[in-house]
N, C-alpha and C positions, 0 to 999 in steps of 0.2 A: 252507641258511643256517648260518653260523657263529654260535655263541651268544656274543654280547658283552654280554648283558643285565647292567645295573648297572655296567658298566665306564665309567670316566670318561676320555675321550680329548681331547687337544688337537691341532689341526691348524693349522699356520702356513701363511700364504699360501693360504688357503682361499677366496678371493674368486672364483677362476676356475680353469680348466684342471685339472691333475692334483690340486691341493689340494682343489678343490671336489669332484672325483670321489671322492677318498678320504674326505672328510667325509660325502658321501652314502652311500657304501658302509658306513662304520662305523655310521651311524645306521640304515641298512636292516637291519643285523645286530644291532641292539639297544643299541648304545652311546649314552650321553649325550655330546654333543660340544661342546667349546669351539672355536669357529672364529675365527681371527684373521687380519687382513689390514690393510694401510694404507688400503685402499679402502673407501668406504661400501657397496660392493656386498656386503660381508660380512653386512649386515643382511638383504638379500634372500636370501642363501644360508641364513641362519638360519631364515627363514620356510619355505623349501623343505624343510629338514631336519625341521622340526616335523611335516610331513605324514606322517612315518614313525612318529610317536608318541614321538620322541626328545626329551629335555630338552635344549634348545640354549641356549648362552650365546655370542652373537656379541660380539666386542670388537675394537676397533682396536688394533693393536700394531706398533710399530717394532722389529723384531728386532735392529737394530743398536745398540739402547740396552739395556744390561744391567739398569739400574735399573728400566726400564719392564717388562722381562720378569719381573723378580723381583716387582714390584708386582702384576702380573696373576696370577702364580702364587699369591701370598698370597690374592688375591680368590677364586681357584678353590678353594683349600683351605678357605677360610671357607664357601664355598657348597656344596661337595660332600664335603669332609672327606678326599678322597683323589685321587690322580692315577694312573691305571693305564697310559695309553698316551700317548706323545708322538710326533707325526709332524712332523719338521723338513723342511718342504717349501718354505718361502719362498725365492724366488730370482729373479734377473734374468738375462737372456740377451742382452746387447747385443753386436753384432758390430763388431769394429774391427781393422784390420791392426796388427800389433805395432809397426811403425815409426811409426805415427801415434798409438799409444796414449800417453796422458798418465798421469802419476802419479794424477791424479784419476779417470781411467777405471778404472785398475787397483784403486785403493783402494775405489771404490764397489762393484765386484763382489765383492771379498774381504769387505768389511764386511757385505754382505747375505747372500751365499751361504755363507760360512765362519764369520765371526764371529757371524752370526745363529744358526747351529747351536750354537756354543759357548755363547752367552748363554742360549738357551732350555733347553738341556740343563743348564747350570749352575744355572738357576733351579728346575728340576723334580727333578733327581737326588736332592737331600737328602731330599725327601719319599718318593721311591721306595725309597731306602735304609732309611728309617725303617719303612716298611710291609713291607719285604723282598719287594717285587714290583714289576715294571714292564716295559714294552715300549717301547723307543726305536727308532724307524724313521727313518733319515735318507735323504732323496732325493738320491742322487748323480747320475751320468750315465755313459753309455758314453764321453762326451767327457772325456778326461783319465784317467779310471779304467781305460779299456779301449783306446780309440783316440784319435788326434789329429784336430783340425779346424783349418783355416786361419781366421784372424780371430777365434779364440776362445781365445787364450792365457790370458787372465785367467779366463774361465769354466772352461776345462779345468783350470787350476791349482786353482781352488776346489773342483771336484768330485773331483779326484784326492785332495785333502787330506781331504775328507769320508770317502772310502773308508779312508784310513789312520787317521783319528780313530775311525772305527767299530770297527776291529780292536783298537786299544789300549784304548778305553773298555770294550769287551766283556770284556776280561780283568779290569779293575778292578771292574766291576759284577757279574760272575758270582757271587761269594760272597754277594751280597745278593739273589739270585733275580731279577736284572734281565737281560733279553735285549736286546742291541744289535745291530741289523742295518741294512744299507743296500740300497736298490734303485737299480739303474743303468738307467734307461729309455733306449731308443733314440729314434727319431723318433716323436713323439706328435702326433696331429692335435688341436690346440687352436684351430683356425680361422685360423691365421696364414698358411696357404697356400691360395689360392683353389681351391675344388672344381673339378675338371675341367681345371685349368691344366696346361701343359706341365711346369712346375716340379714339380707334385705327381706327375705320371706318371714323371718322372725319379727322384724319391725312391723311389717304389714299386718301380721296377725293381731297386733295390739291396737290397731286403728279400726274402729267400727265401720268407717266408710270403705275400707278394704284396699286402700292404696296409700302410697306416700303423697305428701303434698308437693306441689310444684311451685316454682317462683311466681308463676302467673296467678296462682291462687292468692298469694299475699299481695301481688301487684294490683289485682282487681279491687281488693278491699282498700288499698292505699289510694287508688284513683277516686273511689267514692269519698273517702275522708278528705281528699284534696279538693273536692268539688263543692259547689254551693248547695248541693243536695244534702250535705251533712251539716248544714249551718246550726242545727239545734242539738248537735252531739258534741260534747266536750268533756274532758277529764276521764275518758273511758280507756280501759285496756281490753281490747276486743280479742278474744281467743279464736284462732283459726288453726285447728289441729285435727280435723276429720273425726272429732268425737273422742279422741284419746283420753282427755282429762275428765270426761263425764264420770262422776262417782259411781 
């Protein structure tokens, strides 16, 4: 286990999938975790995290609203007095052909996936600067940051932007003892593809390791980046895709 005891972590989009997996892993390794999502499912996740002995604060949050993110940050500081870890995971993954994509389609994805990262980081960074310590982990994707996919121009643009944001922010935050990194997951099994289906088998054939990724695969990497064991790593976008994107 990695020792995250007494660390205060925030995970956005923690109601399911990768976000939930990261929240569980942080709690399992001793962190107290603030879990946010738009869904009421966040309260069930909170109960699950408590089984690890973690102090848990589930709260609904719309990451597209800067004022809401700042208000929640103030509540967290009042409750815990510090913020050590921020995992910007909240995101959406709608597929649509570019020629059929509307301005509303584009803006919705950018607002959640990219502006949400800006808002939550903007809310939390001043406290991390003040305490001269922090770990910011942004969930990007191999889509856009590494490879292209059809019907995902908006999603790929948002995730590529997160990779660039991570590098630039890392330079600005380094003097304050804050590490900023990103994780670029490949295909992760969050239950959206039926088990045993032909589609699933086709996806698996493209992955050298021979299986879909699991939320815990991303969570284990996030725990490392959240720990002091990664203190000399910053500004990186680390690919975790089972070898899919190897040329």
